[in-house]
C-alpha positions as a LaTeX table, in Angstrom:
\begin{tabular}{lrrr}
\hline
Residue & $x$ (\AA) & $y$ (\AA) & $z$ (\AA) \\
\hline
Unk1 & 39.98 & 119.60 & $-110.14$ \\
Unk2 & 40.07 & 118.92 & $-113.83$ \\
Unk3 & 39.70 & 115.42 & $-115.32$ \\
Unk4 & 40.08 & 113.96 & $-118.78$ \\
Unk5 & 37.58 & 111.21 & $-119.59$ \\
Unk6 & 38.66 & 108.93 & $-122.48$ \\
Unk7 & 35.60 & 106.79 & $-123.30$ \\
Unk8 & 34.02 & 105.89 & $-126.62$ \\
Unk9 & 30.64 & 104.73 & $-125.34$ \\
Unk10 & 28.30 & 107.69 & $-125.46$ \\
Unk11 & 25.92 & 106.38 & $-122.79$ \\
Unk12 & 28.74 & 105.72 & $-120.30$ \\
Unk13 & 30.42 & 108.99 & $-121.16$ \\
Unk14 & 27.29 & 111.03 & $-120.62$ \\
Unk15 & 26.54 & 109.34 & $-117.31$ \\
Unk16 & 30.15 & 109.69 & $-116.03$ \\
Unk17 & 30.39 & 113.38 & $-117.03$ \\
Unk18 & 27.11 & 114.22 & $-115.35$ \\
Unk19 & 27.95 & 112.34 & $-112.16$ \\
Unk20 & 31.44 & 113.80 & $-111.81$ \\
Unk21 & 30.33 & 117.36 & $-112.53$ \\
Unk22 & 27.72 & 116.96 & $-109.79$ \\
Unk23 & 30.72 & 116.08 & $-107.56$ \\
Unk24 & 32.25 & 119.40 & $-108.61$ \\
Unk25 & 34.91 & 118.01 & $-110.96$ \\
Unk26 & 35.61 & 119.76 & $-114.25$ \\
Unk27 & 35.47 & 117.10 & $-116.98$ \\
Unk28 & 36.74 & 117.10 & $-120.57$ \\
Unk29 & 35.59 & 114.10 & $-122.66$ \\
Unk30 & 37.15 & 112.55 & $-125.79$ \\
Unk31 & 36.07 & 109.39 & $-127.54$ \\
Unk32 & 39.17 & 107.92 & $-129.22$ \\
Unk33 & 42.82 & 107.34 & $-128.57$ \\
Unk34 & 44.16 & 109.93 & $-131.02$ \\
Unk35 & 41.92 & 112.65 & $-129.60$ \\
Unk36 & 43.09 & 111.63 & $-126.10$ \\
Unk37 & 46.75 & 112.21 & $-126.92$ \\
Unk38 & 45.91 & 115.58 & $-128.52$ \\
Unk39 & 43.99 & 116.57 & $-125.35$ \\
Unk40 & 46.92 & 115.51 & $-123.17$ \\
Unk41 & 49.30 & 117.55 & $-125.25$ \\
Unk42 & 47.08 & 120.63 & $-124.98$ \\
Unk43 & 45.87 & 120.55 & $-121.38$ \\
Unk44 & 46.91 & 119.93 & $-117.79$ \\
Unk45 & 44.82 & 117.41 & $-115.92$ \\
Unk46 & 44.63 & 116.25 & $-112.31$ \\
Unk47 & 43.50 & 112.74 & $-113.27$ \\
Unk48 & 42.82 & 110.74 & $-116.46$ \\
Unk49 & 39.99 & 108.21 & $-116.75$ \\
Unk50 & 41.01 & 105.81 & $-119.52$ \\
Unk51 & 38.86 & 103.21 & $-121.28$ \\
Unk52 & 40.89 & 100.43 & $-122.95$ \\
Unk53 & 38.76 & 99.48 & $-125.98$ \\
Unk54 & 39.15 & 102.76 & $-127.86$ \\
Unk55 & 38.92 & 103.36 & $-131.65$ \\
Unk56 & 41.93 & 104.64 & $-133.61$ \\
Unk57 & 44.36 & 103.90 & $-130.78$ \\
Unk58 & 44.01 & 101.34 & $-128.01$ \\
Unk59 & 43.90 & 102.53 & $-124.39$ \\
Unk60 & 47.03 & 100.66 & $-123.40$ \\
Unk61 & 48.89 & 102.48 & $-126.24$ \\
Unk62 & 47.53 & 105.76 & $-124.95$ \\
Unk63 & 48.72 & 104.93 & $-121.41$ \\
Unk64 & 52.19 & 103.99 & $-122.61$ \\
Unk65 & 52.37 & 107.22 & $-124.57$ \\
Unk66 & 51.43 & 109.27 & $-121.53$ \\
Unk67 & 54.16 & 107.69 & $-119.45$ \\
Unk68 & 56.76 & 107.81 & $-122.27$ \\
Unk69 & 56.30 & 111.60 & $-122.33$ \\
Unk70 & 57.12 & 111.73 & $-118.65$ \\
Unk71 & 53.65 & 112.87 & $-117.65$ \\
Unk72 & 53.02 & 112.11 & $-113.96$ \\
Unk73 & 49.22 & 112.55 & $-114.04$ \\
Unk74 & 47.28 & 109.81 & $-112.14$ \\
Unk75 & 45.57 & 107.38 & $-114.58$ \\
Unk76 & 42.52 & 105.36 & $-113.57$ \\
Unk77 & 41.61 & 102.66 & $-116.10$ \\
Unk78 & 37.95 & 101.94 & $-116.77$ \\
Unk79 & 37.80 & 98.42 & $-118.14$ \\
Unk80 & 35.48 & 95.61 & $-119.10$ \\
Unk81 & 38.51 & 93.31 & $-119.48$ \\
Unk82 & 38.42 & 91.10 & $-116.39$ \\
Unk83 & 41.34 & 88.80 & $-117.12$ \\
Unk84 & 44.17 & 88.99 & $-114.55$ \\
Unk85 & 46.74 & 89.34 & $-117.33$ \\
Unk86 & 44.94 & 92.45 & $-118.66$ \\
Unk87 & 44.93 & 94.04 & $-115.25$ \\
Unk88 & 48.62 & 93.26 & $-114.77$ \\
Unk89 & 49.39 & 94.77 & $-118.20$ \\
Unk90 & 47.81 & 98.15 & $-117.46$ \\
Unk91 & 49.31 & 98.40 & $-113.96$ \\
Unk92 & 52.80 & 97.55 & $-115.28$ \\
Unk93 & 52.26 & 100.10 & $-118.12$ \\
Unk94 & 51.81 & 102.87 & $-115.53$ \\
Unk95 & 48.18 & 102.87 & $-114.47$ \\
Unk96 & 47.57 & 103.93 & $-110.88$ \\
Unk97 & 44.34 & 101.93 & $-110.42$ \\
Unk98 & 41.49 & 100.32 & $-112.40$ \\
Unk99 & 37.79 & 99.84 & $-111.94$ \\
Unk100 & 35.72 & 97.23 & $-113.73$ \\
Unk101 & 32.68 & 97.98 & $-115.81$ \\
Unk102 & 29.90 & 98.36 & $-114.86$ \\
Unk103 & 30.85 & 100.60 & $-111.92$ \\
Unk104 & 29.11 & 102.74 & $-109.29$ \\
Unk105 & 29.63 & 106.50 & $-109.79$ \\
Unk106 & 30.20 & 107.05 & $-106.06$ \\
Unk107 & 32.93 & 104.42 & $-106.11$ \\
Unk108 & 34.47 & 106.03 & $-109.18$ \\
Unk109 & 34.56 & 109.42 & $-107.43$ \\
Unk110 & 36.19 & 107.72 & $-104.40$ \\
Unk111 & 38.80 & 106.05 & $-106.52$ \\
Unk112 & 39.64 & 109.30 & $-108.26$ \\
Unk113 & 40.13 & 110.99 & $-104.92$ \\
Unk114 & 42.27 & 108.09 & $-103.75$ \\
Unk115 & 44.68 & 108.09 & $-106.73$ \\
Unk116 & 45.02 & 111.85 & $-106.52$ \\
Unk117 & 45.69 & 111.64 & $-102.79$ \\
Unk118 & 48.37 & 109.00 & $-103.23$ \\
Unk119 & 50.10 & 111.03 & $-105.91$ \\
Unk120 & 50.05 & 114.05 & $-103.54$ \\
Unk121 & 51.66 & 111.89 & $-100.81$ \\
Unk122 & 48.67 & 112.03 & $-98.46$ \\
Unk123 & 47.29 & 108.95 & $-96.67$ \\
Unk124 & 44.05 & 110.61 & $-95.65$ \\
Unk125 & 41.47 & 112.53 & $-97.65$ \\
Unk126 & 41.50 & 115.52 & $-95.23$ \\
Unk127 & 43.88 & 118.33 & $-96.27$ \\
Unk128 & 45.44 & 120.41 & $-93.53$ \\
Unk129 & 47.52 & 123.52 & $-94.06$ \\
Unk130 & 48.18 & 125.35 & $-90.81$ \\
Unk131 & 44.82 & 126.26 & $-89.28$ \\
Unk132 & 43.00 & 125.38 & $-92.47$ \\
Unk133 & 41.20 & 122.01 & $-92.90$ \\
Unk134 & 39.38 & 120.78 & $-96.01$ \\
Unk135 & 37.63 & 117.45 & $-96.50$ \\
Unk136 & 37.12 & 116.78 & $-100.22$ \\
Unk137 & 34.71 & 113.86 & $-99.43$ \\
Unk138 & 32.23 & 115.84 & $-97.29$ \\
Unk139 & 33.34 & 119.25 & $-98.72$ \\
Unk140 & 33.66 & 120.51 & $-95.18$ \\
Unk141 & 35.94 & 123.46 & $-94.42$ \\
Unk142 & 37.21 & 124.68 & $-91.06$ \\
Unk143 & 39.55 & 127.55 & $-90.26$ \\
Unk144 & 40.80 & 128.16 & $-86.74$ \\
Unk145 & 38.36 & 125.32 & $-85.69$ \\
Unk146 & 35.39 & 127.30 & $-87.06$ \\
Unk147 & 33.23 & 125.78 & $-89.77$ \\
Unk148 & 32.79 & 127.81 & $-92.93$ \\
Unk149 & 30.30 & 127.71 & $-95.71$ \\
Unk150 & 31.75 & 127.91 & $-99.23$ \\
Unk151 & 30.12 & 127.74 & $-102.67$ \\
Unk152 & 31.13 & 124.71 & $-104.79$ \\
Unk153 & 33.55 & 126.77 & $-106.93$ \\
Unk154 & 35.00 & 128.54 & $-103.92$ \\
Unk155 & 35.67 & 125.10 & $-102.35$ \\
Unk156 & 37.20 & 123.80 & $-105.58$ \\
Unk157 & 39.54 & 126.80 & $-105.90$ \\
Unk158 & 40.63 & 126.54 & $-102.29$ \\
Unk159 & 41.17 & 122.78 & $-102.72$ \\
Unk160 & 43.50 & 123.44 & $-105.66$ \\
Unk161 & 45.58 & 125.88 & $-103.60$ \\
Unk162 & 45.60 & 123.78 & $-100.44$ \\
Unk163 & 46.56 & 120.60 & $-102.27$ \\
Unk164 & 49.92 & 122.12 & $-103.20$ \\
Unk165 & 50.72 & 124.77 & $-100.61$ \\
Unk166 & 53.50 & 127.13 & $-101.77$ \\
Unk167 & 52.69 & 126.51 & $-105.50$ \\
Unk168 & 51.80 & 129.72 & $-107.36$ \\
Unk169 & 48.98 & 129.39 & $-109.85$ \\
Unk170 & 48.19 & 131.95 & $-112.55$ \\
Unk171 & 44.61 & 132.97 & $-113.13$ \\
Unk172 & 44.56 & 130.90 & $-116.36$ \\
Unk173 & 45.76 & 127.80 & $-114.51$ \\
Unk174 & 43.06 & 128.19 & $-111.89$ \\
Unk175 & 40.41 & 128.65 & $-114.58$ \\
Unk176 & 41.61 & 125.41 & $-116.19$ \\
Unk177 & 41.15 & 123.61 & $-112.89$ \\
Unk178 & 37.62 & 124.92 & $-112.40$ \\
Unk179 & 36.11 & 124.66 & $-115.90$ \\
Unk180 & 35.98 & 121.99 & $-118.59$ \\
Unk181 & 35.44 & 122.45 & $-122.31$ \\
Unk182 & 32.30 & 124.43 & $-123.14$ \\
Unk183 & 31.99 & 125.85 & $-119.67$ \\
Unk184 & 32.22 & 129.63 & $-119.97$ \\
Unk185 & 33.56 & 131.92 & $-117.29$ \\
Unk186 & 33.72 & 135.67 & $-116.94$ \\
Unk187 & 37.14 & 137.28 & $-117.23$ \\
Unk188 & 37.21 & 138.18 & $-113.53$ \\
Unk189 & 35.68 & 134.94 & $-112.18$ \\
Unk190 & 38.82 & 133.81 & $-110.34$ \\
Unk191 & 39.32 & 137.24 & $-108.77$ \\
Unk192 & 35.70 & 137.17 & $-107.51$ \\
Unk193 & 36.23 & 133.73 & $-105.87$ \\
Unk194 & 39.54 & 134.86 & $-104.34$ \\
Unk195 & 37.79 & 138.01 & $-102.96$ \\
Unk196 & 35.04 & 135.86 & $-101.42$ \\
Unk197 & 37.51 & 133.38 & $-99.88$ \\
Unk198 & 39.54 & 136.24 & $-98.35$ \\
Unk199 & 36.35 & 137.72 & $-96.90$ \\
Unk200 & 35.56 & 134.41 & $-95.22$ \\
Unk201 & 39.08 & 133.27 & $-94.33$ \\
Unk202 & 40.87 & 136.57 & $-93.75$ \\
Unk203 & 42.77 & 138.79 & $-96.13$ \\
Unk204 & 46.22 & 137.29 & $-95.47$ \\
Unk205 & 45.56 & 133.60 & $-96.09$ \\
Unk206 & 45.74 & 133.57 & $-99.89$ \\
Unk207 & 48.74 & 135.52 & $-101.12$ \\
Unk208 & 48.89 & 137.43 & $-104.35$ \\
Unk209 & 52.29 & 137.11 & $-106.13$ \\
Unk210 & 52.41 & 140.22 & $-108.21$ \\
Unk211 & 52.45 & 139.55 & $-111.96$ \\
Unk212 & 52.27 & 135.76 & $-111.42$ \\
Unk213 & 49.19 & 134.65 & $-109.57$ \\
Unk214 & 48.01 & 133.27 & $-106.28$ \\
Unk215 & 49.31 & 130.87 & $-103.63$ \\
Unk216 & 48.47 & 129.43 & $-100.27$ \\
Unk217 & 51.64 & 129.45 & $-98.15$ \\
Unk218 & 52.69 & 126.25 & $-96.48$ \\
Unk219 & 52.13 & 127.68 & $-93.02$ \\
Unk220 & 49.40 & 130.39 & $-93.43$ \\
\hline
\end{tabular}
């Protein structure tokens, strides 16, 4: 899953990027409000992590701009502003949740998963599609009640497909979900992961829509 981190503090940004990438998120990082809006116009993100005290354009303005454009991406606010009125303002402006600074990286990951889960209409972290079960917290996978071992990127790709069964993703869209800025991938990386997943899950689970991309049917 691909995240956009909007944070001007270099120490916090470095720490958050490192921690989230260890949790297998792809993270793009910008350090001011104008760059944030440009990133949102040019990319598709599964969640936005938004600091409020940004240079060039305040975080609340960025949030209002995201919502005014009709973008439904979950937004988690990272804030040192502890006044109740400030928290009410960002929630009313369209934030899905907020976390106060300083924060624990494990809690941040949990809150990211929670806001993404709520947006997907799931009450639990476990994803079930037919005989397939994925747990994004423990990164456990079962198919037909048998446990499987997947590489981190294999799991991430399968999570993307299973989170929206029936949705067809192009190779470029899947690459965007797997890799942040500056992370290079070979031209056939997605095909390699799909091949490995089919070898472990069976050839018919992930469908190839000719000329379009890949999908996991609602009832595989």
